[in-house]
C-alpha positions in Angstrom: -31.1 3.2 0.0 -32.2 5.7 -1.6 -30.5 8.5 -4.5 -27.0 9.9 -4.7 -25.7 12.5 -5.5 -24.9 13.8 -8.1 -22.6 13.1 -10.6 -21.7 9.6 -8.7 -24.9 8.9 -8.6 -24.9 9.2 -12.1 -21.6 7.2 -12.5 -23.5 3.8 -10.1 -27.1 3.9 -11.4 -27.0 5.0 -15.5 -26.2 2.2 -17.8 -23.4 1.2 -20.6 -23.0 -1.2 -23.4 -26.3 0.1 -24.8 -26.5 1.9 -28.4 -27.3 5.3 -28.6 -30.2 7.4 -29.8 -28.3 9.6 -31.6 -25.5 8.4 -33.1 -27.8 5.3 -34.6 -26.9 4.6 -37.1 -23.4 4.6 -36.8 -20.3 1.9 -36.0 -19.4 1.7 -32.2 -22.2 3.5 -30.6 -22.4 1.9 -27.2 -22.5 4.8 -24.4 -18.7 3.6 -22.4 -17.9 7.4 -21.5 -19.9 8.7 -18.5 -19.6 12.6 -18.7 -19.7 13.7 -14.8 -20.7 17.5 -15.7 -23.5 16.4 -17.9 -24.6 13.0 -15.7 -24.8 11.7 -18.5 -23.5 8.2 -20.9 -22.7 9.1 -23.8 -21.0 7.7 -27.2 -17.8 8.2 -28.3 -19.9 9.6 -31.3 -21.3 12.5 -28.9 -17.8 13.3 -27.1 -16.8 15.9 -29.6 -19.5 18.0 -27.5 -18.5 17.7 -24.9 -15.1 18.2 -24.8 -14.6 20.7 -22.4 -16.8 18.5 -20.0 -14.7 15.8 -17.4 -15.2 12.9 -18.5 -14.5 8.9 -17.6 -13.8 6.2 -19.5 -16.3 3.0 -18.2 -15.2 -0.6 -19.3 -16.6 -3.9 -19.9 -15.8 -7.0 -17.8 -18.0 -10.2 -18.7 -21.2 -8.0 -18.4 -20.1 -6.0 -16.2 -18.7 -2.0 -15.3 -15.6 -1.7 -14.7 -14.0 2.0 -14.5 -9.7 2.3 -13.9 -8.4 2.7 -10.5 -6.2 5.1 -11.3 -9.0 7.6 -12.8 -11.4 6.7 -10.4 -9.3 7.7 -7.6 -8.7 10.8 -8.2 -12.1 11.7 -8.0 -13.4 9.5 -5.3 -12.0 7.7 -2.1 -11.6 3.9 -3.5 -10.5 2.9 -0.5 -11.6 -0.8 1.1 -12.9 -1.0 -2.8 -11.8 -5.1 -3.4 -9.5 -3.4 -7.4 -9.1 -6.6 -9.5 -5.9 -6.7 -12.3 -7.8 -6.1 -16.0 -4.9 -6.8 -18.8 -1.8 -4.6 -15.6 -5.3 -2.6 -15.1 -6.2 -1.9 -11.8 -10.1 -1.9 -12.5 -12.8 -1.8 -9.9 -16.1 -2.9 -10.4 -18.9 0.1 -10.3 -22.4 -2.3 -9.3 -23.4 -5.6 -7.1 -22.9 -8.4 -9.3 -25.3 -11.3 -8.8 -24.8 -14.3 -6.8 -25.5 -17.7 -7.6 -26.0 -18.0 -3.9 -25.7 -16.3 -0.9 -22.1 -17.3 0.9 -22.6 -19.1 4.3 -18.6 -20.1 5.0 -16.2 -18.1 7.0 -14.4 -15.4 6.4 -14.1 -12.3 4.6 -17.5 -10.5 2.8 -18.4 -6.8 2.0 -20.5 -4.8 3.3 -23.6 -4.1 2.3 -24.1 -7.1 -0.6 -22.0 -10.4 1.6 -19.7 -11.0 -1.3 -16.9 -13.0 -0.9 -13.8 -10.7 0.0 -10.0 -10.7 0.0 -8.9 -8.4 3.6 -8.4 -5.7 3.9 -11.2 -4.9 1.8 -14.9 -4.1 2.2 -16.5 -3.3 -0.6 -17.3 -5.3 -3.8 -18.2 -2.0 -5.4 -18.5 1.1 -5.6 -22.4 1.5 -5.3 -22.0 -0.6 -2.1 -18.8 1.6 -0.8 -21.5 4.3 -1.0 -24.3 2.2 -0.2 -22.4 2.1 3.0 -21.0 5.7 3.2 -24.9 7.2 3.2 -26.0 5.1 5.4 -24.0 5.5 8.3 -23.9 9.1 7.2 -27.8 10.0 6.9 -26.9 9.9 2.8 -23.9 12.8 3.1 -21.1 12.0 0.6 -19.7 14.9 0.8 -16.4 13.2 3.1 -15.4 10.9 0.3 -15.6 13.0 -2.5 -12.1 14.9 -3.0 -13.5 17.0 -6.3 -16.6 18.6 -7.5 -17.6 18.1 -11.5 -16.8 22.1 -11.6 -13.0 21.8 -10.7 -11.8 19.6 -12.3 -10.9 20.4 -15.6 -8.2 22.7 -13.8 -6.7 19.9 -12.3 -5.8 17.9 -15.6 -8.8 15.2 -15.2 -8.7 12.9 -19.3 -10.2 14.4 -21.8 -12.3 14.1 -25.1 -9.1 14.7 -26.7 -7.5 10.8 -24.9 -10.4 8.5 -25.3 -10.9 6.6 -28.6 -13.6 6.4 -30.8 -12.3 4.0 -33.4 -10.8 0.8 -31.7 -9.8 -2.4 -33.0 -8.8 -6.0 -31.1 -7.3 -3.5 -28.4 -10.1 -0.8 -28.1 -9.5 0.1 -24.5 -13.4 0.4 -24.1 -13.5 -3.7 -24.1 -11.7 -5.8 -22.2 -11.9 -9.1 -24.4 -13.6 -12.9 -22.0 -9.6 -14.1 -22.6 -8.9 -11.7 -20.1 -6.9 -12.6 -17.2 -9.3 -11.6 -14.0 -7.6 -11.5 -10.0 -7.5 -10.1 -7.0 -4.7 -7.2 -6.8 -3.7 -8.1 -3.7 -1.7 -5.1 -1.4 -0.5 -4.2 1.5 -3.5 -1.8 2.5 -6.4 -0.8 0.5 -6.1 1.8 -2.2 -5.2 4.7 0.0 -5.1 4.8 4.2 -8.5 6.6 5.0 -12.0 4.6 4.6 -14.3 8.3 4.1 -16.0 9.2 7.5 -13.7 7.2 9.3 -13.1 3.6 10.4 -15.0 0.8 8.4 -16.4 -2.1 10.9 -14.9 -5.1 9.5 -17.6 -7.9 8.9 -16.9 -11.2 8.6 -19.0 -14.3 8.9 -18.0 -16.7 11.8 -14.8 -18.3 12.2 -11.8 -16.8 11.1 -10.4 -18.7 8.5 -10.4 -18.1 4.7 -8.6 -18.9 1.9 -6.6 -16.8 -0.7 -8.8 -16.3 -3.8 -7.3 -15.5 -7.5 -9.8 -16.2 -9.9 -8.2 -16.5 -13.7 -10.4 -16.9 -16.7 -9.8 -17.8 -19.9 -5.8 -18.4 -21.8 -6.0 -21.8 -20.2 -3.4 -24.3 -21.4 -4.4 -27.8 -21.1 -1.7 -30.2 -20.9 -0.5 -32.4 -23.6 -2.4 -35.8 -24.3 0.0 -39.0 -23.3 -0.9 -41.4 -24.9 -0.2 -45.4 -23.8 3.8 -47.2 -24.3 3.1 -49.9 -27.3 3.0 -53.3 -26.4 
């Protein structure tokens, strides 16, 4: 697959949650912000210098980069990308996640990487949708991009004042491993358009696929039961 053009390519190709070389001696210097104007990842200490640029915050879940759906769907058509609920916020993954083994059963799978998905979604992450649209559209993403970056400033897009430099246990820049991650099931995908026409459904042979709900952490074991005394 060729390079994804513009800011959207930078968003899915940049490295996040690595130390910022410009602020290597500062605390909380991980790059968890993406500047759409510069097409670069930056840390919270860099953000004041980008305060006139449109910014989007990237979050982390189990070593994977996620972005809130509410933030991203202002910029690009996210329909048919499977969202998840983390700490009561809907997010989508930016990149493909490693799979231990290819899925060989029956059911609905990602059109790009064959990861198992719930109905009616076709893509496991933003990157997979971009690759599919570029393949089908000859490398053109303009039909799924809503607003070019220079016009975002007047559209109420979050800027530096909405991002937190200092955090704590509730720092929105980090999603802890004890969070609840579950598939977001809705009556339809986010939005009704698939961008660039209908997206063909890809399934393995067979039609039955049970609903998946992933719950990681916060599981309580039942109280132990003692045998009755003789």
